[in-house]
Jmol script that loads the backbone (N, CA, C; Angstrom):
load data "model"
ATOM      1  N   MET A   1       0.654  22.647  -1.434  1.00  0.00           N
ATOM      2  CA  MET A   1      -0.311  22.254  -2.452  1.00  0.00           C
ATOM      3  C   MET A   1      -0.084  20.791  -2.840  1.00  0.00           C
ATOM      4  N   ARG A   2      -1.155  20.042  -2.919  1.00  0.00           N
ATOM      5  CA  ARG A   2      -1.053  18.632  -3.292  1.00  0.00           C
ATOM      6  C   ARG A   2      -0.803  18.514  -4.789  1.00  0.00           C
ATOM      7  N   GLU A   3      -0.069  17.479  -5.148  1.00  0.00           N
ATOM      8  CA  GLU A   3       0.220  17.249  -6.555  1.00  0.00           C
ATOM      9  C   GLU A   3      -0.336  15.891  -6.981  1.00  0.00           C
ATOM     10  N   PHE A   4      -1.091  15.897  -8.080  1.00  0.00           N
ATOM     11  CA  PHE A   4      -1.662  14.676  -8.637  1.00  0.00           C
ATOM     12  C   PHE A   4      -0.540  13.712  -9.005  1.00  0.00           C
ATOM     13  N   ASN A   5      -0.709  12.424  -8.649  1.00  0.00           N
ATOM     14  CA  ASN A   5       0.284  11.403  -8.956  1.00  0.00           C
ATOM     15  C   ASN A   5      -0.290  10.461 -10.021  1.00  0.00           C
ATOM     16  N   PRO A   6       0.176  10.579 -11.263  1.00  0.00           N
ATOM     17  CA  PRO A   6      -0.354   9.738 -12.346  1.00  0.00           C
ATOM     18  C   PRO A   6      -0.214   8.245 -12.087  1.00  0.00           C
ATOM     19  N   GLU A   7       0.831   7.833 -11.370  1.00  0.00           N
ATOM     20  CA  GLU A   7       1.016   6.404 -11.084  1.00  0.00           C
ATOM     21  C   GLU A   7      -0.127   5.854 -10.248  1.00  0.00           C
ATOM     22  N   MET A   8      -0.662   6.664  -9.350  1.00  0.00           N
ATOM     23  CA  MET A   8      -1.792   6.225  -8.528  1.00  0.00           C
ATOM     24  C   MET A   8      -3.038   6.063  -9.394  1.00  0.00           C
ATOM     25  N   PHE A   9      -3.171   6.912 -10.401  1.00  0.00           N
ATOM     26  CA  PHE A   9      -4.304   6.808 -11.319  1.00  0.00           C
ATOM     27  C   PHE A   9      -4.227   5.493 -12.084  1.00  0.00           C
ATOM     28  N   VAL A  10      -3.029   5.144 -12.546  1.00  0.00           N
ATOM     29  CA  VAL A  10      -2.828   3.876 -13.268  1.00  0.00           C
ATOM     30  C   VAL A  10      -3.134   2.699 -12.345  1.00  0.00           C
ATOM     31  N   LEU A  11      -2.615   2.738 -11.129  1.00  0.00           N
ATOM     32  CA  LEU A  11      -2.867   1.646 -10.181  1.00  0.00           C
ATOM     33  C   LEU A  11      -4.360   1.476  -9.911  1.00  0.00           C
ATOM     34  N   ALA A  12      -5.057   2.579  -9.725  1.00  0.00           N
ATOM     35  CA  ALA A  12      -6.495   2.502  -9.457  1.00  0.00           C
ATOM     36  C   ALA A  12      -7.218   1.867 -10.638  1.00  0.00           C
ATOM     37  N   ARG A  13      -6.883   2.306 -11.849  1.00  0.00           N
ATOM     38  CA  ARG A  13      -7.547   1.765 -13.043  1.00  0.00           C
ATOM     39  C   ARG A  13      -7.246   0.281 -13.202  1.00  0.00           C
ATOM     40  N   GLU A  14      -5.981  -0.085 -13.075  1.00  0.00           N
ATOM     41  CA  GLU A  14      -5.609  -1.490 -13.274  1.00  0.00           C
ATOM     42  C   GLU A  14      -6.128  -2.391 -12.160  1.00  0.00           C
ATOM     43  N   SER A  15      -6.223  -1.860 -10.942  1.00  0.00           N
ATOM     44  CA  SER A  15      -6.743  -2.686  -9.843  1.00  0.00           C
ATOM     45  C   SER A  15      -8.213  -3.037 -10.050  1.00  0.00           C
ATOM     46  N   ARG A  16      -8.915  -2.233 -10.837  1.00  0.00           N
ATOM     47  CA  ARG A  16     -10.327  -2.502 -11.143  1.00  0.00           C
ATOM     48  C   ARG A  16     -10.494  -3.175 -12.501  1.00  0.00           C
ATOM     49  N   LYS A  17      -9.393  -3.602 -13.103  1.00  0.00           N
ATOM     50  CA  LYS A  17      -9.369  -4.344 -14.370  1.00  0.00           C
ATOM     51  C   LYS A  17      -9.937  -3.553 -15.550  1.00  0.00           C
ATOM     52  N   HIS A  18      -9.778  -2.252 -15.532  1.00  0.00           N
ATOM     53  CA  HIS A  18     -10.250  -1.436 -16.649  1.00  0.00           C
ATOM     54  C   HIS A  18      -9.099  -1.106 -17.590  1.00  0.00           C
ATOM     55  N   THR A  19      -9.382  -1.128 -18.876  1.00  0.00           N
ATOM     56  CA  THR A  19      -8.436  -0.588 -19.845  1.00  0.00           C
ATOM     57  C   THR A  19      -8.642   0.922 -19.871  1.00  0.00           C
ATOM     58  N   GLN A  20      -7.727   1.626 -20.532  1.00  0.00           N
ATOM     59  CA  GLN A  20      -7.910   3.066 -20.680  1.00  0.00           C
ATOM     60  C   GLN A  20      -9.209   3.363 -21.425  1.00  0.00           C
ATOM     61  N   THR A  21      -9.495   2.581 -22.453  1.00  0.00           N
ATOM     62  CA  THR A  21     -10.699   2.783 -23.261  1.00  0.00           C
ATOM     63  C   THR A  21     -11.960   2.580 -22.428  1.00  0.00           C
ATOM     64  N   GLU A  22     -11.988   1.536 -21.602  1.00  0.00           N
ATOM     65  CA  GLU A  22     -13.153   1.273 -20.765  1.00  0.00           C
ATOM     66  C   GLU A  22     -13.378   2.403 -19.764  1.00  0.00           C
ATOM     67  N   LEU A  23     -12.291   2.828 -19.108  1.00  0.00           N
ATOM     68  CA  LEU A  23     -12.426   3.902 -18.129  1.00  0.00           C
ATOM     69  C   LEU A  23     -12.875   5.197 -18.806  1.00  0.00           C
ATOM     70  N   ALA A  24     -12.323   5.472 -19.970  1.00  0.00           N
ATOM     71  CA  ALA A  24     -12.719   6.677 -20.701  1.00  0.00           C
ATOM     72  C   ALA A  24     -14.221   6.673 -20.985  1.00  0.00           C
ATOM     73  N   ARG A  25     -14.726   5.546 -21.417  1.00  0.00           N
ATOM     74  CA  ARG A  25     -16.164   5.427 -21.702  1.00  0.00           C
ATOM     75  C   ARG A  25     -16.977   5.654 -20.432  1.00  0.00           C
ATOM     76  N   LEU A  26     -16.532   5.091 -19.318  1.00  0.00           N
ATOM     77  CA  LEU A  26     -17.272   5.204 -18.064  1.00  0.00           C
ATOM     78  C   LEU A  26     -17.289   6.623 -17.499  1.00  0.00           C
ATOM     79  N   VAL A  27     -16.225   7.383 -17.738  1.00  0.00           N
ATOM     80  CA  VAL A  27     -16.186   8.755 -17.212  1.00  0.00           C
ATOM     81  C   VAL A  27     -16.564   9.797 -18.261  1.00  0.00           C
ATOM     82  N   GLY A  28     -16.754   9.360 -19.508  1.00  0.00           N
ATOM     83  CA  GLY A  28     -17.230  10.261 -20.542  1.00  0.00           C
ATOM     84  C   GLY A  28     -16.183  11.125 -21.210  1.00  0.00           C
ATOM     85  N   VAL A  29     -14.979  10.567 -21.392  1.00  0.00           N
ATOM     86  CA  VAL A  29     -13.917  11.285 -22.106  1.00  0.00           C
ATOM     87  C   VAL A  29     -13.315  10.363 -23.165  1.00  0.00           C
ATOM     88  N   GLU A  30     -12.401  10.895 -23.944  1.00  0.00           N
ATOM     89  CA  GLU A  30     -11.697  10.099 -24.951  1.00  0.00           C
ATOM     90  C   GLU A  30     -10.589   9.284 -24.282  1.00  0.00           C
ATOM     91  N   GLN A  31     -10.226   8.169 -24.902  1.00  0.00           N
ATOM     92  CA  GLN A  31      -9.135   7.329 -24.382  1.00  0.00           C
ATOM     93  C   GLN A  31      -7.844   8.129 -24.294  1.00  0.00           C
ATOM     94  N   GLY A  32      -7.606   9.009 -25.246  1.00  0.00           N
ATOM     95  CA  GLY A  32      -6.386   9.823 -25.245  1.00  0.00           C
ATOM     96  C   GLY A  32      -6.275  10.710 -24.016  1.00  0.00           C
ATOM     97  N   THR A  33      -7.414  11.137 -23.498  1.00  0.00           N
ATOM     98  CA  THR A  33      -7.416  11.959 -22.278  1.00  0.00           C
ATOM     99  C   THR A  33      -6.921  11.136 -21.092  1.00  0.00           C
ATOM    100  N   ILE A  34      -7.383   9.896 -20.996  1.00  0.00           N
ATOM    101  CA  ILE A  34      -6.925   9.011 -19.916  1.00  0.00           C
ATOM    102  C   ILE A  34      -5.433   8.760 -20.060  1.00  0.00           C
ATOM    103  N   SER A  35      -4.982   8.513 -21.273  1.00  0.00           N
ATOM    104  CA  SER A  35      -3.557   8.285 -21.529  1.00  0.00           C
ATOM    105  C   SER A  35      -2.718   9.489 -21.095  1.00  0.00           C
ATOM    106  N   LYS A  36      -3.168  10.691 -21.428  1.00  0.00           N
ATOM    107  CA  LYS A  36      -2.434  11.907 -21.051  1.00  0.00           C
ATOM    108  C   LYS A  36      -2.420  12.114 -19.542  1.00  0.00           C
ATOM    109  N   LEU A  37      -3.510  11.760 -18.870  1.00  0.00           N
ATOM    110  CA  LEU A  37      -3.543  11.846 -17.412  1.00  0.00           C
ATOM    111  C   LEU A  37      -2.524  10.899 -16.798  1.00  0.00           C
ATOM    112  N   GLU A  38      -2.457   9.688 -17.347  1.00  0.00           N
ATOM    113  CA  GLU A  38      -1.576   8.660 -16.791  1.00  0.00           C
ATOM    114  C   GLU A  38      -0.101   8.931 -17.063  1.00  0.00           C
ATOM    115  N   THR A  39       0.191   9.731 -18.054  1.00  0.00           N
ATOM    116  CA  THR A  39       1.591  10.067 -18.338  1.00  0.00           C
ATOM    117  C   THR A  39       1.967  11.442 -17.790  1.00  0.00           C
ATOM    118  N   GLY A  40       1.008  12.119 -17.157  1.00  0.00           N
ATOM    119  CA  GLY A  40       1.283  13.418 -16.566  1.00  0.00           C
ATOM    120  C   GLY A  40       1.313  14.559 -17.568  1.00  0.00           C
ATOM    121  N   LEU A  41       0.791  14.347 -18.765  1.00  0.00           N
ATOM    122  CA  LEU A  41       0.798  15.380 -19.798  1.00  0.00           C
ATOM    123  C   LEU A  41      -0.403  16.305 -19.730  1.00  0.00           C
ATOM    124  N   LEU A  42      -1.347  16.006 -18.841  1.00  0.00           N
ATOM    125  CA  LEU A  42      -2.566  16.792 -18.742  1.00  0.00           C
ATOM    126  C   LEU A  42      -2.834  17.119 -17.280  1.00  0.00           C
ATOM    127  N   VAL A  43      -3.117  18.365 -17.015  1.00  0.00           N
ATOM    128  CA  VAL A  43      -3.526  18.752 -15.668  1.00  0.00           C
ATOM    129  C   VAL A  43      -4.917  18.167 -15.449  1.00  0.00           C
ATOM    130  N   THR A  44      -5.099  17.522 -14.322  1.00  0.00           N
ATOM    131  CA  THR A  44      -6.333  16.797 -14.062  1.00  0.00           C
ATOM    132  C   THR A  44      -7.460  17.742 -13.661  1.00  0.00           C
ATOM    133  N   PRO A  45      -8.479  17.852 -14.515  1.00  0.00           N
ATOM    134  CA  PRO A  45      -9.637  18.676 -14.130  1.00  0.00           C
ATOM    135  C   PRO A  45     -10.355  18.056 -12.931  1.00  0.00           C
ATOM    136  N   ASP A  46     -10.784  18.895 -11.981  1.00  0.00           N
ATOM    137  CA  ASP A  46     -11.445  18.405 -10.771  1.00  0.00           C
ATOM    138  C   ASP A  46     -12.663  17.543 -11.072  1.00  0.00           C
ATOM    139  N   GLU A  47     -13.458  17.955 -12.060  1.00  0.00           N
ATOM    140  CA  GLU A  47     -14.666  17.207 -12.395  1.00  0.00           C
ATOM    141  C   GLU A  47     -14.330  15.806 -12.907  1.00  0.00           C
ATOM    142  N   LEU A  48     -13.310  15.703 -13.749  1.00  0.00           N
ATOM    143  CA  LEU A  48     -12.888  14.402 -14.277  1.00  0.00           C
ATOM    144  C   LEU A  48     -12.337  13.527 -13.163  1.00  0.00           C
ATOM    145  N   LEU A  49     -11.537  14.105 -12.289  1.00  0.00           N
ATOM    146  CA  LEU A  49     -10.969  13.330 -11.182  1.00  0.00           C
ATOM    147  C   LEU A  49     -12.068  12.838 -10.250  1.00  0.00           C
ATOM    148  N   SER A  50     -13.056  13.659  -9.985  1.00  0.00           N
ATOM    149  CA  SER A  50     -14.179  13.245  -9.127  1.00  0.00           C
ATOM    150  C   SER A  50     -14.937  12.081  -9.749  1.00  0.00           C
ATOM    151  N   LYS A  51     -15.199  12.171 -11.040  1.00  0.00           N
ATOM    152  CA  LYS A  51     -15.932  11.106 -11.739  1.00  0.00           C
ATOM    153  C   LYS A  51     -15.107   9.821 -11.756  1.00  0.00           C
ATOM    154  N   ALA A  52     -13.804   9.930 -12.048  1.00  0.00           N
ATOM    155  CA  ALA A  52     -12.935   8.755 -12.069  1.00  0.00           C
ATOM    156  C   ALA A  52     -12.854   8.112 -10.682  1.00  0.00           C
ATOM    157  N   ALA A  53     -12.746   8.924  -9.652  1.00  0.00           N
ATOM    158  CA  ALA A  53     -12.696   8.397  -8.280  1.00  0.00           C
ATOM    159  C   ALA A  53     -13.965   7.631  -7.954  1.00  0.00           C
ATOM    160  N   GLU A  54     -15.092   8.148  -8.400  1.00  0.00           N
ATOM    161  CA  GLU A  54     -16.376   7.479  -8.165  1.00  0.00           C
ATOM    162  C   GLU A  54     -16.439   6.148  -8.912  1.00  0.00           C
ATOM    163  N   VAL A  55     -16.060   6.160 -10.176  1.00  0.00           N
ATOM    164  CA  VAL A  55     -16.101   4.947 -11.004  1.00  0.00           C
ATOM    165  C   VAL A  55     -15.130   3.893 -10.475  1.00  0.00           C
ATOM    166  N   LEU A  56     -13.935   4.331 -10.078  1.00  0.00           N
ATOM    167  CA  LEU A  56     -12.901   3.393  -9.629  1.00  0.00           C
ATOM    168  C   LEU A  56     -13.041   3.017  -8.149  1.00  0.00           C
ATOM    169  N   ARG A  57     -13.925   3.707  -7.442  1.00  0.00           N
ATOM    170  CA  ARG A  57     -14.191   3.442  -6.028  1.00  0.00           C
ATOM    171  C   ARG A  57     -12.948   3.661  -5.150  1.00  0.00           C
ATOM    172  N   TYR A  58     -12.294   4.786  -5.365  1.00  0.00           N
ATOM    173  CA  TYR A  58     -11.173   5.221  -4.535  1.00  0.00           C
ATOM    174  C   TYR A  58     -11.432   6.656  -4.096  1.00  0.00           C
ATOM    175  N   PRO A  59     -10.990   7.022  -2.887  1.00  0.00           N
ATOM    176  CA  PRO A  59     -11.140   8.421  -2.473  1.00  0.00           C
ATOM    177  C   PRO A  59     -10.215   9.308  -3.305  1.00  0.00           C
ATOM    178  N   ILE A  60     -10.598  10.541  -3.488  1.00  0.00           N
ATOM    179  CA  ILE A  60      -9.788  11.457  -4.297  1.00  0.00           C
ATOM    180  C   ILE A  60      -8.372  11.583  -3.733  1.00  0.00           C
ATOM    181  N   ASP A  61      -8.225  11.541  -2.426  1.00  0.00           N
ATOM    182  CA  ASP A  61      -6.888  11.643  -1.811  1.00  0.00           C
ATOM    183  C   ASP A  61      -5.943  10.544  -2.296  1.00  0.00           C
ATOM    184  N   PHE A  62      -6.491   9.415  -2.691  1.00  0.00           N
ATOM    185  CA  PHE A  62      -5.662   8.310  -3.178  1.00  0.00           C
ATOM    186  C   PHE A  62      -4.774   8.761  -4.339  1.00  0.00           C
ATOM    187  N   PHE A  63      -5.298   9.615  -5.211  1.00  0.00           N
ATOM    188  CA  PHE A  63      -4.579  10.036  -6.415  1.00  0.00           C
ATOM    189  C   PHE A  63      -3.491  11.070  -6.138  1.00  0.00           C
ATOM    190  N   PHE A  64      -3.362  11.479  -4.886  1.00  0.00           N
ATOM    191  CA  PHE A  64      -2.359  12.476  -4.519  1.00  0.00           C
ATOM    192  C   PHE A  64      -1.270  11.900  -3.611  1.00  0.00           C
ATOM    193  N   GLN A  65      -1.264  10.596  -3.413  1.00  0.00           N
ATOM    194  CA  GLN A  65      -0.226   9.950  -2.609  1.00  0.00           C
ATOM    195  C   GLN A  65       1.104   9.999  -3.355  1.00  0.00           C
ATOM    196  N   ASN A  66       2.169  10.076  -2.607  1.00  0.00           N
ATOM    197  CA  ASN A  66       3.504  10.116  -3.211  1.00  0.00           C
ATOM    198  C   ASN A  66       4.270   8.821  -3.011  1.00  0.00           C
ATOM    199  N   GLU A  67       3.542   7.724  -2.860  1.00  0.00           N
ATOM    200  CA  GLU A  67       4.175   6.426  -2.658  1.00  0.00           C
ATOM    201  C   GLU A  67       4.910   5.974  -3.920  1.00  0.00           C
ATOM    202  N   LYS A  68       5.972   5.225  -3.728  1.00  0.00           N
ATOM    203  CA  LYS A  68       6.696   4.646  -4.861  1.00  0.00           C
ATOM    204  C   LYS A  68       5.996   3.358  -5.277  1.00  0.00           C
ATOM    205  N   VAL A  69       5.832   3.183  -6.584  1.00  0.00           N
ATOM    206  CA  VAL A  69       5.208   1.984  -7.128  1.00  0.00           C
ATOM    207  C   VAL A  69       6.307   1.005  -7.502  1.00  0.00           C
ATOM    208  N   TYR A  70       6.184  -0.231  -7.026  1.00  0.00           N
ATOM    209  CA  TYR A  70       7.178  -1.265  -7.291  1.00  0.00           C
ATOM    210  C   TYR A  70       6.634  -2.301  -8.263  1.00  0.00           C
ATOM    211  N   GLY A  71       7.507  -2.841  -9.089  1.00  0.00           N
ATOM    212  CA  GLY A  71       7.149  -3.923  -9.995  1.00  0.00           C
ATOM    213  C   GLY A  71       7.507  -5.256  -9.376  1.00  0.00           C
ATOM    214  N   PHE A  72       7.221  -6.318 -10.099  1.00  0.00           N
ATOM    215  CA  PHE A  72       7.498  -7.663  -9.606  1.00  0.00           C
ATOM    216  C   PHE A  72       8.929  -8.090  -9.839  1.00  0.00           C
ATOM    217  N   GLY A  73       9.593  -7.505 -10.815  1.00  0.00           N
ATOM    218  CA  GLY A  73      10.958  -7.903 -11.111  1.00  0.00           C
ATOM    219  C   GLY A  73      11.051  -9.034 -12.104  1.00  0.00           C
ATOM    220  N   SER A  74       9.944  -9.524 -12.602  1.00  0.00           N
ATOM    221  CA  SER A  74       9.944 -10.582 -13.603  1.00  0.00           C
ATOM    222  C   SER A  74       8.817 -10.312 -14.586  1.00  0.00           C
ATOM    223  N   SER A  75       9.080 -10.543 -15.847  1.00  0.00           N
ATOM    224  CA  SER A  75       8.051 -10.277 -16.845  1.00  0.00           C
ATOM    225  C   SER A  75       7.236 -11.517 -17.190  1.00  0.00           C
ATOM    226  N   VAL A  76       7.539 -12.651 -16.570  1.00  0.00           N
ATOM    227  CA  VAL A  76       6.827 -13.879 -16.903  1.00  0.00           C
ATOM    228  C   VAL A  76       6.316 -14.546 -15.633  1.00  0.00           C
ATOM    229  N   PHE A  77       4.999 -14.807 -15.599  1.00  0.00           N
ATOM    230  CA  PHE A  77       4.370 -15.525 -14.502  1.00  0.00           C
ATOM    231  C   PHE A  77       3.599 -16.696 -15.074  1.00  0.00           C
ATOM    232  N   TYR A  78       3.577 -17.814 -14.351  1.00  0.00           N
ATOM    233  CA  TYR A  78       2.908 -19.002 -14.856  1.00  0.00           C
ATOM    234  C   TYR A  78       2.017 -19.620 -13.790  1.00  0.00           C
ATOM    235  N   HIS A  79       0.936 -20.248 -14.254  1.00  0.00           N
ATOM    236  CA  HIS A  79       0.098 -21.072 -13.385  1.00  0.00           C
ATOM    237  C   HIS A  79       0.773 -22.437 -13.263  1.00  0.00           C
ATOM    238  N   ARG A  80       0.191 -23.315 -12.474  1.00  0.00           N
ATOM    239  CA  ARG A  80       0.758 -24.652 -12.280  1.00  0.00           C
ATOM    240  C   ARG A  80       0.997 -25.390 -13.586  1.00  0.00           C
ATOM    241  N   LYS A  81       0.095 -25.262 -14.526  1.00  0.00           N
ATOM    242  CA  LYS A  81       0.227 -26.002 -15.779  1.00  0.00           C
ATOM    243  C   LYS A  81       1.055 -25.236 -16.807  1.00  0.00           C
ATOM    244  N   ARG A  82       1.809 -24.255 -16.340  1.00  0.00           N
ATOM    245  CA  ARG A  82       2.681 -23.458 -17.201  1.00  0.00           C
ATOM    246  C   ARG A  82       1.901 -22.626 -18.216  1.00  0.00           C
ATOM    247  N   GLU A  83       0.687 -22.294 -17.864  1.00  0.00           N
ATOM    248  CA  GLU A  83      -0.094 -21.402 -18.708  1.00  0.00           C
ATOM    249  C   GLU A  83       0.265 -19.976 -18.330  1.00  0.00           C
ATOM    250  N   GLY A  84       0.415 -19.127 -19.318  1.00  0.00           N
ATOM    251  CA  GLY A  84       0.758 -17.744 -19.046  1.00  0.00           C
ATOM    252  C   GLY A  84      -0.370 -17.009 -18.340  1.00  0.00           C
ATOM    253  N   LEU A  85      -0.030 -16.140 -17.431  1.00  0.00           N
ATOM    254  CA  LEU A  85      -1.007 -15.324 -16.730  1.00  0.00           C
ATOM    255  C   LEU A  85      -1.392 -14.174 -17.656  1.00  0.00           C
ATOM    256  N   PRO A  86      -2.670 -14.013 -17.960  1.00  0.00           N
ATOM    257  CA  PRO A  86      -3.082 -12.923 -18.849  1.00  0.00           C
ATOM    258  C   PRO A  86      -2.596 -11.575 -18.320  1.00  0.00           C
ATOM    259  N   ILE A  87      -2.155 -10.704 -19.215  1.00  0.00           N
ATOM    260  CA  ILE A  87      -1.574  -9.425 -18.831  1.00  0.00           C
ATOM    261  C   ILE A  87      -2.536  -8.595 -17.991  1.00  0.00           C
ATOM    262  N   ARG A  88      -3.822  -8.682 -18.271  1.00  0.00           N
ATOM    263  CA  ARG A  88      -4.800  -7.912 -17.501  1.00  0.00           C
ATOM    264  C   ARG A  88      -4.812  -8.362 -16.035  1.00  0.00           C
ATOM    265  N   GLN A  89      -4.738  -9.666 -15.810  1.00  0.00           N
ATOM    266  CA  GLN A  89      -4.696 -10.174 -14.438  1.00  0.00           C
ATOM    267  C   GLN A  89      -3.379  -9.820 -13.771  1.00  0.00           C
ATOM    268  N   LEU A  90      -2.296  -9.869 -14.522  1.00  0.00           N
ATOM    269  CA  LEU A  90      -0.995  -9.515 -13.974  1.00  0.00           C
ATOM    270  C   LEU A  90      -0.980  -8.056 -13.539  1.00  0.00           C
ATOM    271  N   ARG A  91      -1.541  -7.179 -14.358  1.00  0.00           N
ATOM    272  CA  ARG A  91      -1.587  -5.758 -14.007  1.00  0.00           C
ATOM    273  C   ARG A  91      -2.462  -5.518 -12.791  1.00  0.00           C
ATOM    274  N   GLN A  92      -3.580  -6.238 -12.700  1.00  0.00           N
ATOM    275  CA  GLN A  92      -4.446  -6.096 -11.532  1.00  0.00           C
ATOM    276  C   GLN A  92      -3.704  -6.550 -10.279  1.00  0.00           C
ATOM    277  N   LEU A  93      -3.026  -7.676 -10.357  1.00  0.00           N
ATOM    278  CA  LEU A  93      -2.268  -8.193  -9.225  1.00  0.00           C
ATOM    279  C   LEU A  93      -1.187  -7.216  -8.795  1.00  0.00           C
ATOM    280  N   HIS A  94      -0.472  -6.669  -9.758  1.00  0.00           N
ATOM    281  CA  HIS A  94       0.580  -5.691  -9.493  1.00  0.00           C
ATOM    282  C   HIS A  94      -0.008  -4.470  -8.795  1.00  0.00           C
ATOM    283  N   ALA A  95      -1.135  -3.961  -9.300  1.00  0.00           N
ATOM    284  CA  ALA A  95      -1.767  -2.792  -8.719  1.00  0.00           C
ATOM    285  C   ALA A  95      -2.225  -3.071  -7.288  1.00  0.00           C
ATOM    286  N   GLU A  96      -2.887  -4.193  -7.081  1.00  0.00           N
ATOM    287  CA  GLU A  96      -3.375  -4.521  -5.740  1.00  0.00           C
ATOM    288  C   GLU A  96      -2.231  -4.712  -4.752  1.00  0.00           C
ATOM    289  N   MET A  97      -1.129  -5.319  -5.214  1.00  0.00           N
ATOM    290  CA  MET A  97       0.025  -5.504  -4.341  1.00  0.00           C
ATOM    291  C   MET A  97       0.565  -4.147  -3.865  1.00  0.00           C
ATOM    292  N   ASN A  98       0.685  -3.213  -4.775  1.00  0.00           N
ATOM    293  CA  ASN A  98       1.185  -1.896  -4.398  1.00  0.00           C
ATOM    294  C   ASN A  98       0.204  -1.161  -3.499  1.00  0.00           C
ATOM    295  N   ILE A  99      -1.069  -1.223  -3.800  1.00  0.00           N
ATOM    296  CA  ILE A  99      -2.082  -0.529  -2.992  1.00  0.00           C
ATOM    297  C   ILE A  99      -2.105  -1.084  -1.567  1.00  0.00           C
ATOM    298  N   ARG A 100      -2.049  -2.382  -1.421  1.00  0.00           N
ATOM    299  CA  ARG A 100      -2.051  -2.992  -0.079  1.00  0.00           C
ATOM    300  C   ARG A 100      -0.785  -2.634   0.698  1.00  0.00           C
ATOM    301  N   ARG A 101       0.323  -2.483  -0.010  1.00  0.00           N
ATOM    302  CA  ARG A 101       1.586  -2.116   0.632  1.00  0.00           C
ATOM    303  C   ARG A 101       1.499  -0.720   1.214  1.00  0.00           C
ATOM    304  N   PHE A 102       0.764   0.182   0.579  1.00  0.00           N
ATOM    305  CA  PHE A 102       0.627   1.556   1.076  1.00  0.00           C
ATOM    306  C   PHE A 102      -0.055   1.536   2.425  1.00  0.00           C
TER     307      PHE A 102
END
end "model"
wireframe off; spacefill off
backbone 0.3
color backbone group
C-alpha cells in the first residue's frame, strides 16, 4: 500500500509559490486543513488530493514518493547587491532543487 508523503505535498506547494492559505482557497478547504496535511496529522482524502494535484500541476503519484528532502545548509542567501532573497523565492528554489534531483 502506498503511503502519502507530506514532504512532497509541501514541495509541490512551495514550487508553485503558493502559501498554505492560497492553496486552501484554490482547493476549497481551510488553511488549517492544508497545515494538517503537511504535518501528517490528517489522512489525505482522495478528493482533496486530486484537486490539489490538479491545482499544483503534479501527478498524484508525486505525493507518494519516498525521496528524502534536502535543505541548502544555510539560512541566508544574498543577491549581488547583498539584498536578502525573499523567503517565498527561497522556498520555491529549495522545492525545485529537490524535485529536479528526484
